[in-house]
Each structure stands twice: as C-alpha cells, then as structure tokens.
C-alpha positions as CSV (number, residue, x, y, z in Angstrom):
1,M,0.0,0.1,-0.2
2,A,1.2,3.7,-1.1
3,D,2.2,5.7,1.9
4,G,0.5,8.4,2.6
5,P,1.3,12.6,1.9
6,N,4.0,13.6,4.2
7,L,2.8,17.3,5.1
8,N,6.2,18.2,6.4
9,R,7.7,17.5,3.5
10,R,5.7,19.1,1.3
11,R,5.9,22.3,3.2
12,D,9.9,22.2,3.2
13,I,10.0,21.7,-0.6
14,A,7.5,24.0,-1.3
15,A,9.0,26.4,1.1
16,A,12.6,25.6,-0.7
17,L,11.2,25.9,-4.2
18,K,9.8,29.3,-3.2
19,K,13.3,30.4,-2.1
20,A,15.3,29.0,-4.9
21,K,16.5,31.1,-8.1
22,P,16.7,30.2,-11.8
23,S,20.0,30.1,-10.9
24,D,20.3,28.3,-7.8
25,S,22.3,24.8,-7.3
26,L,22.2,22.4,-4.2
27,T,23.9,19.7,-3.6
28,L,22.6,15.7,-3.6
29,E,23.2,16.5,0.5
30,A,21.0,19.2,0.1
31,L,18.4,18.3,-1.6
32,A,18.3,14.9,0.7
33,L,18.1,17.3,3.3
34,V,14.6,19.0,2.0
35,W,13.6,15.9,1.7
36,G,13.6,14.6,5.1
37,V,16.2,11.5,5.0
38,T,19.7,10.4,5.0
39,K,22.0,11.3,1.9
40,P,21.5,7.2,0.3
41,R,18.5,6.8,1.2
42,F,16.8,10.2,-1.2
43,V,19.4,8.5,-3.8
44,T,17.1,5.4,-4.1
45,V,13.7,7.8,-4.2
46,R,15.5,10.0,-6.5
47,N,16.0,7.1,-9.1
48,T,12.3,6.5,-8.9
49,M,11.4,10.6,-10.0
50,A,10.5,11.4,-12.8
51,D,12.1,14.4,-14.4
52,F,14.8,14.3,-12.3
53,P,17.4,16.4,-13.7
54,P,21.0,15.4,-14.4
55,P,24.0,16.4,-12.4
56,S,27.1,19.1,-13.0
57,P,30.5,19.3,-11.6
58,G,31.0,21.5,-9.2
59,Q,33.2,22.7,-6.5
60,A,35.6,20.7,-5.0
61,N,34.4,17.6,-7.2
62,V,30.9,17.8,-5.8
63,Y,28.0,17.2,-8.9
64,I,25.4,19.7,-8.3
65,Y,21.7,20.1,-9.5
66,P,19.9,22.5,-10.9
67,A,17.5,23.4,-8.0
68,V,14.2,24.7,-9.6
69,K,14.5,21.5,-11.7
70,A,15.5,19.3,-8.9
71,L,12.5,20.3,-6.2
72,K,10.0,20.6,-9.0
73,A,10.9,16.8,-9.9
74,M,10.7,15.9,-5.6
75,L,7.5,18.0,-5.5
76,A,5.6,16.0,-8.2
77,H,6.9,12.8,-7.1
78,E,5.6,13.5,-3.4
79,T,1.8,14.5,-5.3
80,R,1.3,12.0,-7.6
81,H,-1.2,10.0,-5.9
82,D,-2.8,12.8,-5.0
83,D,-5.2,12.6,-8.3
84,A,-6.0,9.1,-7.2
85,A,-6.8,9.9,-3.8
86,R,-9.2,12.1,-4.7
87,K,-10.7,10.2,-7.9
88,R,-11.3,7.2,-5.1
89,Q,-12.9,9.5,-2.6
90,E,-14.9,11.0,-5.9
91,R,-15.9,7.4,-6.4
92,T,-17.0,6.7,-2.7
93,N,-19.1,9.8,-2.4
94,Q,-21.1,8.6,-5.7
95,I,-21.3,5.0,-4.3
96,L,-22.7,6.9,-0.8
97,G,-24.9,9.1,-3.3
98,R,-22.9,11.8,-1.7
99,T,-22.8,15.2,-3.2
100,A,-20.7,18.4,-2.5
101,R,-23.7,20.5,-2.5
102,G,-26.1,18.8,-1.0
103,R,-23.6,18.7,2.7
104,T,-23.4,21.8,5.1
105,D,-19.6,22.9,6.0
106,D,-19.4,21.5,9.5
107,A,-20.7,18.2,8.2
108,A,-18.6,18.1,5.0
109,G,-16.1,15.9,6.7
110,R,-18.1,13.4,8.7
111,H,-20.2,10.1,7.5
112,T,-23.9,9.8,8.7
113,V,-24.7,6.5,10.3
114,N,-26.1,5.0,6.9
115,E,-23.6,5.6,5.1
116,L,-20.8,4.2,8.1
117,A,-23.3,0.9,7.7
118,T,-22.5,1.4,3.7
119,L,-18.7,2.0,3.9
120,S,-18.8,-1.4,6.5
121,K,-20.4,-3.1,4.1
122,M,-18.0,-2.5,1.6
123,R,-14.9,-3.3,2.9
124,A,-15.8,-6.7,4.2
125,Q,-17.1,-7.7,1.1
126,I,-13.8,-6.3,-0.7
127,E,-11.8,-7.5,2.0
128,A,-13.6,-11.0,1.6
129,D,-12.8,-11.1,-2.2
130,E,-9.6,-10.2,-1.5
131,R,-9.0,-13.5,1.1
132,E,-10.0,-15.1,-2.2
133,Q,-7.5,-14.3,-4.1
134,G,-5.1,-15.2,-1.5
135,L,-4.0,-11.2,-1.0
136,Y,-3.4,-12.0,3.0
137,A,-1.7,-14.6,4.4
138,P,-1.3,-16.0,8.2
139,I,0.8,-13.7,10.5
140,A,2.5,-16.4,11.2
141,Q,3.7,-17.3,8.3
142,V,5.5,-13.4,6.8
143,A,6.9,-13.3,10.6
144,A,8.5,-16.4,9.7
145,V,9.7,-15.8,6.5
146,A,10.8,-12.4,8.1
147,S,12.8,-13.7,10.5
148,E,14.2,-16.8,8.2
149,V,15.6,-13.5,5.9
150,F,16.7,-11.6,8.4
151,G,18.8,-14.1,10.5
152,E,20.5,-14.6,6.9
153,I,21.1,-11.3,6.8
154,S,22.9,-10.8,10.5
155,E,24.6,-13.6,10.3
156,F,26.6,-11.7,7.4
157,M,26.8,-9.1,8.4
158,R,28.0,-10.0,12.0
159,G,31.9,-10.3,11.8
160,L,31.5,-7.9,8.4
161,S,35.1,-7.3,8.3
162,N,36.6,-11.2,8.9
163,K,34.3,-11.6,5.2
164,L,35.7,-9.0,3.2
165,D,39.2,-9.2,4.5
166,P,39.5,-13.0,5.8
167,H,43.7,-12.8,5.3
168,G,43.7,-10.1,7.8
169,L,45.5,-7.3,5.4
170,L,43.8,-4.5,6.1
171,D,44.5,-1.7,9.1
172,P,42.7,-3.1,12.4
173,E,41.3,1.1,12.3
174,I,39.4,-0.3,8.9
175,R,38.3,-3.0,9.8
176,A,37.0,-2.0,13.2
177,R,35.2,0.8,10.8
178,I,34.0,-2.1,8.7
179,D,32.1,-4.2,11.8
180,K,30.5,-1.3,13.0
181,G,29.0,-0.1,9.5
182,G,27.5,-3.6,9.7
183,D,26.4,-3.2,13.0
184,D,25.0,-0.1,12.3
185,A,23.4,-1.4,9.0
186,L,22.0,-4.7,11.0
187,L,20.3,-2.3,13.8
188,Q,18.5,-0.2,11.0
189,L,17.3,-2.8,9.1
190,Y,15.9,-4.4,12.5
191,G,13.9,-0.8,13.4
192,K,12.4,-0.6,9.6
193,M,11.3,-4.8,10.2
194,K,11.2,-5.5,14.4
195,D,7.0,-5.4,13.5
196,V,6.8,-8.2,10.9
197,L,10.0,-10.5,12.8
198,S,8.9,-13.2,15.6
199,P,9.6,-11.8,18.7
200,D,13.1,-14.0,19.1
201,A,14.7,-12.1,16.0
202,K,17.0,-9.9,17.4
203,P,20.3,-7.9,16.3
204,T,22.4,-10.1,18.4
205,R,24.9,-12.5,17.6
206,N,23.8,-16.5,16.8
207,R,20.3,-16.1,17.4
208,K,18.2,-18.1,15.5
209,P,15.1,-16.9,14.2
210,S,12.5,-19.3,15.5
211,G,9.1,-18.4,13.2
212,R,6.5,-18.0,16.6
213,A,4.1,-15.1,16.2
214,R,1.0,-14.1,17.0
215,S,-2.2,-15.8,15.2
216,T,-3.9,-12.7,14.0
217,R,-3.7,-11.9,10.1
218,A,-2.0,-9.2,8.6
219,R,-2.0,-8.0,4.7
220,R,1.2,-8.9,2.2
C-alpha cells in the first residue's frame, strides 16, 4: 500500500522552491535534507523520480543539481498519488450518494450512520474478495519468512570484516569501521522490520529465528 502524503515534506519542498532562483544549484546532501532523509536513502528515491535533472560538476569534485528543476521533480513525485486519491474519494461519494452541494461545511467531513454502515459492508466485501484471491497471509507465516531473511542478513553482517578481509590484510582501524558499519546497518534494518519479525528475532550475534508469532492476520 502506498504511503500517505507527507505534509512536512511538502511544506519543506514548497518553501525551498519558493526561495530558489533560476540560477541556483543544490548538492545531493542539500536535496536529501529537504526530502528529510539521509543521502543514501534519497539516492534510492531519486532514481524513481521522473524528470529529475542530471548533475553538473561543482567545486571540489562535488556534483550539483539545478535547484528549481530538482525541487519541482521532488514535489511532483511526492504528490503523484494525489489525483488517484481524489478519484477514489469521488467514487466513494458516488457510491454513498453524497454530493458536495447537498451537505453543509460542518457536516462535510463526517459520515452519517447510513454511510458508515454502507462503508462497513463495502470493506467487508472487499476483504472477503481479497482473501479469496490469496492477498492475505497468516502473520505467523510472514514473521517466519521475515525472521529467516533477517537471520541470513544478520549472519552476514556480523563480523563483516572477516568476510571482506579473511586474511587480515586491512588496517585494524579499517576493519573496526567495517564491523561498526555492519552493526549499524543491521540495527537500522531491524528497526524497519521489527513489526513483522517473530518476537525472538533480535540483532544479536548467533541468535536464530524461531518463527513464533501472534495468531492474527496481516496483509502482504
């Protein structure tokens, strides 16, 4: 499911775009700051943005991007689902028999009892259809697979210097930095996956996932 609109990000991009002059340029780090993520994460998102401008060489071998074009591409990417969301709301209004003219401003944001009942039936039918199509999976199965994958990654990331430098040819300080980088990346990954991992899948050395999980269900 797509993420909802990030209002803070939209405000930041709009504010930066308002200040930007046609001749201004921004580094990748500055654009990542406007987007609200680290540079590596922004690079991943940037590669999916339509019309994102190519870089130009700047000072000290740092690439820069035309500010206005880059910020417009970022704003377009952030708001790309708005039209689809608006159309979904319009279809919901049609199904419920709602029109903008038929309701007061005070009631425009609230559903009536009959509308809530209709929406509830619609959601139940949609969920039943999705289950028949195999779009739902037991959370225990999701947790087991996620824990197995996390365990494999954890096994690789722990003691990363021994895998990259098995003969100990690198400087000890470099090996320590490699290990710390692996541990930090593993902790970040755990923070993102912890809600779908089994309870005993922790980012600690030699811990094996067991696949235990609650008996509720989750969407794929």
